[in-house]
C-alpha positions as CSV (number, residue, x, y, z in Angstrom):
1,M,-24.2,11.1,-0.5
2,L,-24.0,7.8,0.9
3,T,-22.7,6.2,-2.6
4,Q,-20.9,8.5,-3.6
5,L,-18.6,7.8,0.1
6,L,-18.6,4.9,-1.0
7,R,-16.7,4.9,-3.4
8,S,-14.5,7.0,-2.6
9,S,-13.6,4.6,0.3
10,I,-13.1,2.2,-2.4
11,S,-10.8,4.1,-4.2
12,S,-8.5,5.1,-0.9
13,A,-8.7,1.8,0.3
14,L,-6.8,0.5,-3.2
15,P,-4.0,1.9,-2.7
16,I,-3.9,1.1,1.3
17,L,-5.1,-2.5,0.5
18,V,-2.4,-3.5,-2.6
19,A,0.8,-2.2,-0.3
20,A,-0.6,-4.1,3.0
21,L,-0.6,-7.6,0.7
22,G,2.8,-6.4,0.0
23,A,3.5,-6.5,3.7
24,S,1.5,-8.7,4.6
25,F,4.1,-11.3,2.5
26,T,7.0,-10.9,4.4
27,Q,4.9,-11.2,7.3
28,T,4.2,-14.5,6.5
29,V,7.9,-15.7,6.1
30,G,8.7,-13.8,9.7
31,K,10.4,-10.8,8.7
32,L,7.7,-7.8,8.7
33,N,9.3,-4.6,6.6
34,I,7.7,-1.5,7.8
35,A,9.5,0.9,5.1
36,I,6.7,0.7,3.5
37,E,6.0,3.7,4.1
38,G,8.7,5.3,2.5
39,T,8.9,3.1,-0.7
40,M,4.8,4.1,-1.8
41,L,6.8,7.5,-1.4
42,T,9.8,7.1,-3.8
43,S,7.1,5.3,-6.4
44,C,5.0,8.2,-5.6
45,F,7.2,10.6,-7.5
46,V,9.1,8.6,-9.7
47,S,6.1,7.4,-11.4
48,V,4.7,10.9,-11.9
49,Y,8.1,12.2,-13.2
50,L,8.7,9.8,-15.6
51,A,5.5,9.5,-16.8
52,A,5.8,13.4,-17.3
53,R,9.4,13.6,-18.5
54,S,7.9,10.2,-21.5
55,S,5.1,11.5,-22.0
56,S,3.7,6.8,-21.3
57,W,2.4,6.3,-17.7
58,L,2.8,3.0,-18.1
59,L,6.8,3.5,-18.4
60,G,6.6,5.4,-15.0
61,V,5.2,2.7,-13.5
62,T,7.4,-0.2,-14.9
63,I,10.2,1.9,-13.9
64,A,8.5,3.4,-10.2
65,V,8.6,-1.4,-9.3
66,M,11.5,-1.9,-10.3
67,L,12.3,0.7,-7.8
68,S,10.6,-0.4,-5.2
69,C,11.9,-3.5,-5.7
70,L,15.4,-3.2,-5.3
71,M,14.6,-1.3,-2.0
72,S,13.0,-3.6,-0.7
73,L,15.4,-5.9,-1.6
74,F,17.7,-3.5,0.3
75,V,16.0,-3.9,3.6
76,W,16.9,-7.4,3.0
77,F,20.2,-7.8,1.8
78,L,20.9,-4.9,5.3
79,H,19.0,-7.8,7.6
80,R,20.2,-10.9,5.9
81,Y,24.0,-9.9,5.5
82,L,25.0,-6.9,6.8
83,R,22.6,-9.0,10.6
84,A,20.9,-5.1,10.6
85,D,18.0,-4.8,12.9
86,I,15.1,-5.1,9.8
87,F,13.0,-3.0,12.0
88,V,15.5,-0.5,11.8
89,V,16.4,-0.3,8.8
90,G,12.7,-0.3,8.0
91,L,12.6,3.1,9.6
92,G,16.1,4.7,8.1
93,V,14.4,4.0,4.5
94,N,11.1,5.7,5.4
95,V,13.5,8.7,6.8
96,A,16.1,8.8,4.1
97,A,13.1,8.4,1.5
98,S,11.0,11.7,2.8
99,G,13.8,13.7,2.3
100,L,14.9,11.7,-1.0
101,V,11.9,13.2,-3.1
102,V,12.0,16.6,-1.2
103,L,15.9,16.7,-2.1
104,L,15.0,15.8,-5.7
105,S,12.4,17.9,-6.5
106,S,14.2,21.1,-5.7
107,V,17.0,19.7,-8.3
108,L,15.5,18.8,-10.6
109,L,12.0,20.3,-10.7
110,G,13.3,23.1,-8.7
111,S,10.1,23.0,-6.3
112,K,9.5,21.8,-2.7
113,G,5.9,22.2,-2.6
114,T,2.9,21.3,-5.1
115,I,4.5,20.0,-8.0
116,F,1.6,19.6,-10.9
117,F,1.6,17.9,-14.6
118,E,0.2,19.0,-17.3
119,E,1.8,16.8,-19.6
120,I,1.7,13.7,-18.2
121,P,-0.5,11.2,-20.8
122,K,-4.2,10.4,-19.0
123,I,-4.8,7.0,-17.3
124,P,-7.9,4.9,-19.1
125,T,-10.6,4.6,-17.3
126,L,-13.4,1.9,-17.9
127,R,-16.7,3.3,-18.1
128,F,-20.1,0.7,-18.5
129,E,-22.1,3.0,-20.7
130,A,-25.7,0.3,-19.8
131,L,-25.2,1.4,-16.0
132,Q,-26.0,5.0,-16.7
133,H,-29.9,4.1,-16.5
134,N,-28.9,3.1,-12.6
135,E,-27.1,6.1,-11.2
136,T,-26.2,4.1,-8.0
137,L,-24.8,1.8,-10.0
138,H,-23.3,3.4,-12.7
139,T,-21.6,5.6,-9.3
140,L,-20.2,2.0,-7.4
141,L,-18.9,0.0,-11.0
142,S,-17.9,2.5,-13.4
143,D,-14.7,4.7,-13.7
144,Y,-12.8,3.0,-12.4
145,S,-8.8,4.0,-14.1
146,V,-6.5,1.2,-14.7
147,L,-4.8,1.4,-12.6
148,E,-7.3,0.7,-9.3
149,L,-8.7,-2.7,-11.9
150,I,-5.0,-3.7,-11.8
151,A,-4.8,-3.2,-7.7
152,M,-8.4,-5.7,-7.5
153,L,-6.4,-8.0,-9.9
154,V,-3.7,-8.4,-7.3
155,V,-6.0,-8.2,-4.4
156,F,-7.4,-11.9,-5.8
157,L,-3.3,-13.3,-7.2
158,S,-2.6,-12.4,-3.5
159,W,-5.6,-14.7,-2.5
160,L,-4.4,-17.6,-5.1
161,I,-0.6,-17.7,-4.3
162,T,-1.8,-18.5,-0.7
163,K,-3.1,-21.5,-1.4
164,T,-0.1,-22.5,-4.1
165,P,3.0,-24.6,-2.9
166,L,4.7,-21.2,-2.8
167,G,2.3,-19.8,0.0
168,L,2.5,-23.3,1.8
169,R,6.4,-22.6,1.8
170,M,6.2,-19.0,2.6
171,R,3.9,-19.6,5.8
172,A,6.4,-22.2,6.8
173,V,8.6,-20.2,6.8
174,G,7.9,-17.9,8.8
175,K,6.2,-20.2,10.9
176,N,9.1,-22.4,12.4
177,E,12.9,-21.9,10.1
178,S,14.7,-23.9,11.6
179,V,12.4,-26.7,10.7
180,A,11.9,-25.7,7.2
181,R,15.1,-25.3,6.8
182,Q,15.7,-29.4,7.6
183,L,12.4,-30.4,5.1
184,G,14.9,-29.1,2.4
185,L,13.0,-25.5,1.9
186,N,15.2,-22.5,0.1
187,V,14.4,-20.3,3.3
188,D,16.2,-17.4,2.4
189,G,15.0,-17.8,-1.5
190,I,11.7,-17.8,-0.2
191,R,12.0,-14.7,1.7
192,I,13.6,-12.7,-0.7
193,S,10.5,-14.3,-3.3
194,S,8.5,-12.3,-0.5
195,F,10.3,-8.8,-0.1
196,V,10.3,-8.8,-3.7
197,F,6.6,-9.5,-3.8
198,C,6.0,-6.4,-1.4
199,G,8.0,-3.9,-3.5
200,L,5.6,-4.8,-6.5
201,L,2.9,-4.1,-4.4
202,C,4.2,-0.5,-3.0
203,G,5.5,0.0,-6.0
204,L,2.1,-0.1,-7.6
205,A,0.3,1.5,-4.8
206,G,2.4,4.4,-4.6
207,S,2.0,4.9,-8.9
208,M,-2.1,5.3,-7.9
209,L,-1.5,8.1,-5.8
210,S,0.3,10.4,-7.7
211,L,-0.5,9.0,-11.4
212,P,-4.0,9.8,-11.9
213,L,-4.2,13.8,-10.1
214,G,-0.7,14.5,-12.2
215,L,0.9,15.7,-9.4
216,F,3.6,15.2,-6.8
217,V,3.8,16.9,-3.1
218,A,6.3,15.7,-0.1
219,G,4.2,13.7,2.3
220,M,1.5,12.9,-0.6
221,T,1.9,9.1,1.1
222,N,0.1,10.5,3.8
223,N,0.6,8.1,6.5
224,R,-0.9,5.8,4.1
225,G,2.1,3.1,4.4
226,W,1.5,2.9,7.9
227,L,-2.3,2.5,7.6
228,A,-1.4,-0.3,4.9
229,L,1.2,-1.9,8.1
230,V,-1.3,-1.7,10.4
231,A,-4.2,-3.9,7.9
232,A,-1.2,-6.0,7.2
233,V,-0.9,-7.2,11.0
234,L,-4.4,-7.1,11.8
235,G,-5.3,-8.8,8.7
236,G,-2.6,-11.4,9.4
237,E,-2.2,-14.1,6.9
238,N,-5.5,-13.8,5.0
239,P,-5.8,-11.6,2.3
240,L,-9.3,-10.8,2.7
241,G,-8.8,-9.6,6.5
242,V,-6.1,-8.0,5.4
243,L,-8.9,-6.3,2.5
244,G,-11.7,-6.1,5.1
245,V,-9.7,-4.0,7.3
246,S,-8.1,-1.4,4.7
247,L,-12.1,-1.0,3.5
248,T,-12.6,-0.2,7.1
249,L,-9.1,2.7,6.4
250,G,-10.0,3.1,3.6
251,F,-13.4,4.7,4.7
252,S,-12.1,6.6,7.9
253,V,-9.6,8.6,4.5
254,A,-12.9,9.4,2.3
255,L,-14.5,10.5,5.2
256,S,-11.7,12.7,6.3
257,H,-12.2,14.2,2.5
258,R,-15.6,14.9,3.6
259,L,-15.5,16.0,5.9
260,Q,-12.7,18.3,4.5
261,L,-15.5,19.9,2.4
262,F,-18.6,20.0,3.8
263,T,-17.8,20.4,7.5
264,A,-16.2,23.5,9.1
265,L,-14.4,20.8,11.9
266,P,-10.6,22.1,12.5
267,A,-7.9,20.7,10.1
268,E,-6.1,19.5,12.6
269,I,-9.1,17.3,14.2
270,V,-10.7,16.2,10.2
271,L,-6.6,15.3,9.5
272,A,-7.3,13.0,12.4
273,V,-9.7,11.1,11.3
274,P,-7.9,8.2,9.4
275,L,-5.5,8.4,12.9
276,I,-8.0,7.5,15.7
277,L,-10.1,5.2,13.2
278,T,-7.1,3.1,13.4
279,L,-6.7,3.7,16.8
280,C,-10.0,2.2,17.1
281,V,-9.5,-0.8,15.3
282,V,-6.7,-2.1,17.4
283,L,-7.9,-1.7,20.4
284,I,-11.3,-3.6,19.5
285,Y,-8.5,-6.0,17.9
286,S,-6.6,-6.1,21.0
287,V,-9.6,-6.9,23.2
288,L,-11.1,-9.7,21.4
289,R,-7.9,-10.9,20.9
290,I,-7.8,-10.9,24.6
291,G,-10.9,-12.5,24.5
292,E,-10.3,-15.5,22.7
293,R,-7.2,-16.3,24.9
294,G,-9.0,-15.9,27.8
295,R,-11.7,-18.8,26.9
296,S,-9.5,-20.9,25.5
297,P,-8.5,-23.4,27.6
């Protein structure tokens, strides 16, 4: 039971983690993109719809990622060149995306409810037959889809980027834009790169939610985009910090699913478990930060 919960926690954490890493790139350059929820939701629909139409899950993911990059760059364009507040733009994209996917599902598929795609191709999974004799290791380490394996690779690549000159330049831009310009850094180009990274990762995160299930329903992200923002803010510029917070939030999502299956608690309480735990994590983080400031000379 515990092993299965841990395994479910990892799968639940991966979409949150990937989207959080995308948001952390924009946070590092001082321009946090909060349009994560809407970008993920759009990717959910586009990836599963195109995968079913083309009989290629890879094409569905590719187009969804490209569209997510365009949405992310759209947020940057409105903020940078039209002087719109980046938080207002992000909220607007989230609201617009939630209505857009309902409109598209109604027009293209004739339904606003849960839509099943029976013809969608199956995503390859990794199985370690040698671990079958050990049920615990087999449960924890086997049966990961290609998308989940890509997400794990993304964690390493994100950490690697922070160690490259590009990562150092991102931090320099986020710390002091005027000094970065005086040093000859292309501030706009660096920020555009961070928003492209954000779009790539949010597109992958959305695809991870819909493609394995072969279905789409409005509100499919179920606030995972907001959870990813919490993980990005609390984790800061360190991908390992984002990883720790995302795993905690993923555990809360998996626990919520388990409570729905094995308890008679009201659905309203069970569905609120991830948000309640997120609030607790934020409160603990705030208390620790206040304590650190109080001890500093």
